[in-house]
N, C-alpha and C positions, 0 to 999 in steps of 0.2 A: 347152587343153593342160593339163597333169592340179596341181589346185594344192595338194597334200600332196603330193608330189615335188620342192617348190618350195628353191632351196636360195638360201644368199646371195652376190652376185655373176653370177646368171644372169640371163641374155637372157629376159626377155620378149615372148615375142611369139604374142597367142594371143586369144580373141572369149571376152568373158563377160558376166554380167550384170549389172545395178544391183538390192541389192538396197533401198541406200534410202543419202543424200546430207547432206554437212555440210556448211552453210556456208561462205563464202569468208571468208578471216582473213588478218591480216598476218603476218609473218615476219621474220623480219633478213637477206631480202635481197628482198623482194615479197609476193604474196600466194598463198594456198596454199588448197585444198579439202581433201577428203576423201570416194572414193566407199569402200560394202560393197559387195565383188562374186562371183561365184559363177560355180561352175560345175557339171558332174556331181558332181563327188566334194565339194562344200566352198566355202568364202565364207574371203576376205584383205579385209585394208584398201589400199586403191588412195590413194597420197596422193601427188596433183599440183601438184609446184613450181614456180610462175609466176614472173612476172618481173613490176615495181613496176610496171607497166601493170593497177590495178586494172579497170581499164573493162574489159583489153581477158581481162583470165582469167574475170571475172564472168559475161563473153556466152558461153564453155565453158562454165565451168558451167549455167546456164541453158539450154543449148540439150541438157543430159544430163534425160533425164527417167529418176523409177524403172519399174524390168523392161523399159528399154530393154536390147537388146544392143551392148554395145560395142568395135573393137577396139583393142586398147594394146602398144602397141610402148615396154618402161619395162627396170626394171632389179630381181631378187625383193634384197630387205635383210632385216637382221633385228634390231627393235628390243625391248629387253626380254624380248629372249628369244626371241619372235612374229618367224614370217614378215610381211613386206607387200610391196608392190608399190610401187615410185615413179620416175613420170613426170616430167621434165627439161620436155619439150620437147613447145608447144599439136597437134603432130600424131601426139603419141604416142597422143591421143584421141580415137578417130571413133567414131562413132552408126553400124552400121551399117542398111540397111534392111532389110524385112523377107523378101526374098527373097535375102540372102546367109546366113543360120542354117538352121538344123531348131532350132524348141524345144524337142524335145525332145532336141540338145546339153547341157542346162544342167539335167536334168535328171537322175539315175541309176534307171536301171530295174534292178528286183529279176533274179534268174537263173530262168529255168526258168518262164518263166509255163506256162506249155499244162500242163507235168506237175504243178507246183504245183496245177491247179485238178485238174486229174485224182484231183488224191490225194484235194484236199476233197469231188467230185465222185463220190469210191467212199464218203462217211464220209455221205453227204449219202445213198446211195444204201441204205446198211444199218440206214436209220431205218424200224420195222418199222410202227408206230401211225400205221394213214389219216388221222386228222385231221393227226398234224404233218408229214404228206407231203405229202399237201392244202397247209398253211403252205407250205412249204422250192420245191414248186412255185408258188406264186403268186408267188414271186421270179424263181427260178434258168429257169421254164419264160418264162423273159422276157429275147429278145437284145438288147435295150438297156440293160435291170439289168441284167441280165449282163456285155456291154461296161465300164457302167461300173466294175464290182466289180471283173473281171480286171483293173485296169488304174488303179484308184484307191490314193490311196496315206495310209497311217492318223495323221500325223502330220506338217506341217511340218518341226517338226524332230526331236522329242527320240528317238524310237520308229520302223523301219520308215517315215517317211520318205521315199518315192521309188515313180518307177510301179511299179504290182503288189503295192506294203508292204500295203495295207490284206487281198488275201489271204494273202500272206506273214503277217499278223500272226496273218487270222484260222484260219489254217492250224494254225501254231503252238497257239492255245489249242483247237483241234477237237483236237489230237495226245494237246492233255495231260490235255485230259476225257475221253478217251477208256479215257487210262492209269488217270485215277480212278476210273471206272465197272465196271475187271478188279477191282480194290482193294477198291471202298468195292459190295458188292452191291447193301446196300437203296437204293443211288441208281439211280432211272427213265434207263437209257441213255439211249430216242428223247430225250426231255425234257434234259440236257442238253446233247447233239448239235445239237439244235438250236435251243437257245439261245446254246450258242457259235459253230456258223454265223451267224447275225442279230444278234450281241450289237452290233454294228461299223456295220450298212447303215446305219445313217443320213450314217459321213463318206461316203458319195456325193455327199452333198450338203455336204453341209461346207467340204470344199476344192476347189482349182481348184486343173488343172495347164495352165503355161500354160509360159515358159520358166522360171517357181518354182513353188513350189508354196505360195498363198494362201489363205489364208482367206473362203469366199465371203460374203453379206449377211447368208443365211441363216445361217452355223453361228454369226457371232458373234453373230447377237443369239439365234439359238432355241439353237443345239447340239445334236450329234449324236445323245446320249440320246433328246429330245423327238426328232426329226425320224426317227429311229429307229424310234419309239413309234408318229407320223402313218403314216410308212411300211405297220407290219404291219397299222393298225386300217384303211386305207386298201385292202390286198392281202386281206384277211380278213374284210370284214365281210359279203360276202355266202356264205362257203364254210359249206358244211353239219356242220359241226361245235360241238363243247360249248364253251359261252362258259366252263368254267374251263379249260380245256384254252388258249385264248386268251388266258386272264386271265393266266396262269401263264409264257408264252412277252414276255407286257407284260409283266412285276414279272422280269422275269429282261433285259432291257434297260432297265427301266427301278434295279438297282441294281446293275447289273458294274459300276460304281464303288466300289461298295461303301458308303461314307461321308459323310454328309451334306456336311461339306467338301471334298470331294471331287467336285463336283456332283452324286451319287447322289440324285433324287428321292427313292432310295426306298434301306433297306440291305436286304440278301437276307433274305428270309422263310421259306427254304422251302431245305431243304441240295441241294439242283439247282440255284438262283442263287448258293447261297453257292463252290459248284465253281466256276463259270462264272469267279466274281470274283476268285476264285483263282488262277485255271489265268490271266486277260487282265492280270491286276498282276503277276504272274510275268512273262510272257515280257516284258510293256512293258518292267518294272522292268531286267528282266538284260538285253535288249538294249540297254538307252540304255546299261547301266554297262559295260556290254563295249565298246560304242562309244566310249566315252572313253579304256579303254585302248589301244583299237588304233591310237585318233588323239587323243591326250592336249595336245598341244598345248605343250606342254613337255618337258623332260627331267628336271626335278625329280623324288622316288620319289612324289610323292602330285600330286593336281589337285583341287581345292579345284570340287564343281558345288553348282547351288542344293536338289538334289532327292537326294541321297548323302551332304551334305558332302565332307570327305575323302577319294578314291579312289584306295587303294595301286597304285600301277603296275608295282611289278617280280614 
């Protein structure tokens, strides 16, 4: 069921994936616990209000694991202006068996993935430099990589956090870079577009998509910038292209976050790298801020966010 459309006093009867758990604790009438649960359109807190039988409440709690899919029967309520789900009955939460659901029910999917890829492919085909065409072909002629790229995500939460989100973000960055190249004729368009298309390729290994989007162990310990650099090296080390060209594409991947404090091992060292950095930052930031406006979680004029401070919602 749609989390974003829940209204106070509305009955809840649907499946959700468990994001995290808060321990059992006492309350006035017995023992309770909380779960953060999600669907394809968002997340919501679920509060289970149990009896004074602590053992029974603890048994129910222990039987629910992170990433489990649960069937919930309860009611939506509002607490401090935020919608949550309240469950009072022990049979109001049931862990579902794998055959009872499709994992993709719980992760949003971007619209028109085939159409987006066709457009991105047209930009790739427009690259004329023979060496850069070989670099792009080293990735996009591989059907395994192609599937991972088309259906991967760009993030866990912040921007384009959905199936197809990586493609969606990459296409937006590539569009902007193509427009920038029309205005600034001194830029090497082929290099800019190649960098735009490849800047986030490491995200195919940084994230895993099951019933939710999670960071892989490699993503947590290495990160997509260095993963992407490794992928580029492995796919191009035997190509008959100049070392300088390889080096420039490597630098764009390394510097696309722009600042050392934002996880960029290098700051942009030439105009084409700078163009990719700003296009990447603009698309990610605008998509994230627009998301706050579309789903503010409040009726106030402003919502405070960690990344932007106060965002005006009117």
